[in-house]
C-alpha positions as CSV (number, residue, x, y, z in Angstrom):
1,M,21.4,77.3,24.0
2,R,24.8,76.0,22.9
3,L,25.0,78.6,20.2
4,F,24.3,81.3,22.9
5,K,27.1,80.0,25.1
6,F,29.5,79.9,22.1
7,F,28.8,83.5,21.1
8,S,29.0,84.6,24.8
9,I,32.5,83.0,25.1
10,A,33.6,84.4,21.8
11,L,32.4,87.9,22.7
12,F,34.3,87.7,26.0
13,I,37.5,86.6,24.3
14,A,37.2,89.3,21.7
15,G,36.6,92.0,24.3
16,S,39.6,90.7,26.4
17,A,41.9,91.0,23.4
18,F,41.5,94.8,23.4
19,T,42.0,95.6,27.0
20,S,44.9,97.8,28.2
21,V,48.3,96.2,28.7
22,N,48.6,98.3,31.9
23,T,45.7,96.8,33.8
24,H,46.8,97.7,37.4
25,K,46.5,101.3,38.3
26,G,49.7,102.5,39.9
27,D,52.1,100.0,38.2
28,W,55.1,101.5,36.3
29,F,55.1,100.9,32.6
30,F,57.6,101.6,29.8
31,L,56.9,104.7,27.7
32,G,60.1,105.0,25.5
33,D,63.8,105.3,25.5
34,K,66.8,106.9,23.7
35,N,70.3,105.7,23.2
36,V,72.6,108.7,23.8
37,G,76.1,109.2,22.6
38,F,79.4,110.8,23.7
39,G,79.6,114.5,24.8
40,V,77.2,117.2,25.8
41,D,74.0,117.0,23.9
42,H,70.2,117.5,23.6
43,D,67.9,114.7,22.6
44,V,64.1,114.1,22.3
45,I,61.9,111.1,23.1
46,N,58.7,111.3,21.1
47,F,55.5,109.7,22.2
48,G,52.1,109.4,20.6
49,N,50.6,106.2,22.0
50,W,47.3,106.0,23.8
51,K,49.1,104.7,26.9
52,D,51.1,107.9,27.4
53,D,48.6,109.3,29.8
54,V,50.4,109.5,33.1
55,R,50.4,111.2,36.5
56,Q,54.1,110.5,37.3
57,I,57.2,109.6,35.4
58,K,60.7,108.5,36.3
59,I,63.9,108.2,34.3
60,K,66.1,105.1,34.3
61,V,69.7,105.2,33.0
62,T,71.4,102.0,31.8
63,D,74.4,101.0,29.7
64,G,76.6,103.7,31.2
65,P,76.5,106.8,33.5
66,L,75.0,110.1,32.5
67,K,74.9,113.6,33.9
68,M,71.4,115.1,33.3
69,Y,71.0,118.9,33.4
70,N,67.4,119.7,32.4
71,M,64.3,118.1,31.1
72,K,61.2,119.5,29.4
73,V,58.0,117.4,29.4
74,H,55.6,118.4,26.5
75,F,51.9,117.7,26.7
76,D,49.2,117.3,24.1
77,N,47.6,120.7,24.9
78,G,50.9,122.5,24.1
79,S,51.9,123.2,27.7
80,V,55.4,122.3,28.9
81,Q,56.7,121.3,32.4
82,D,60.3,122.2,33.1
83,V,62.1,119.7,35.3
84,D,65.5,120.7,36.7
85,L,67.3,117.4,37.4
86,R,71.0,118.4,37.6
87,K,71.8,114.9,38.6
88,R,74.7,112.5,37.9
89,F,73.1,109.1,37.2
90,A,75.2,106.0,37.8
91,Q,74.7,103.1,35.4
92,G,71.5,101.3,36.5
93,S,70.1,104.2,38.6
94,E,66.9,106.1,38.3
95,S,65.5,109.6,39.0
96,R,63.1,110.6,41.7
97,V,59.4,110.2,40.9
98,I,58.3,113.3,39.0
99,D,54.7,114.4,39.4
100,M,53.0,115.8,36.3
101,N,51.4,119.3,36.8
102,G,47.7,119.0,36.6
103,G,47.3,115.3,37.3
104,L,46.7,112.8,34.5
105,R,48.4,114.2,31.4
106,H,49.0,113.0,27.8
107,L,52.7,113.2,26.9
108,T,53.8,114.1,23.4
109,K,57.6,114.3,23.9
110,I,60.4,114.8,26.4
111,E,63.5,116.9,25.7
112,F,66.5,116.4,27.8
113,W,70.0,117.9,28.1
114,Y,72.8,115.7,29.2
115,E,76.5,115.0,29.3
116,T,78.4,111.7,28.9
117,K,81.8,113.4,28.3
118,G,84.5,112.2,30.6
119,F,82.8,108.8,31.2
120,L,84.7,105.7,30.1
121,R,82.2,104.3,27.6
122,G,80.6,107.6,26.5
123,K,77.2,106.0,25.8
124,S,74.1,105.5,27.8
125,R,70.4,104.6,27.5
126,V,67.7,106.9,28.9
127,A,64.4,105.2,29.5
128,V,61.1,106.9,30.6
129,W,58.7,105.0,32.8
130,G,55.2,106.2,33.6
131,R,52.4,105.6,36.1
132,N,48.8,106.7,36.1
């Protein structure tokens, strides 16, 4: 009987070790980020993790202000969602919540076009957060 209890507890612990980090549906979780430099530029944040299935995303800008022009969200089936942001982000601000077309989707990458020219530091960090 003790042996059965021991194996039951060991099986429970082993199963718990492989559960998702994002256990609460609806909580925001970090997907990826990119440090961007001075000037007008285009950058890509690549994904590929199992946790990149999301219904909504938002962008958080830290380490300096940024002017975002456009963003393209690429999905695993080859489709692309174009998001027109045209927004000036202050340091520490975030975008509106962006719904993914088609519901729960697997992201492969996000391309974005931005400008840091004219800002004092000329550098910023763009972070992508997701929610399923």
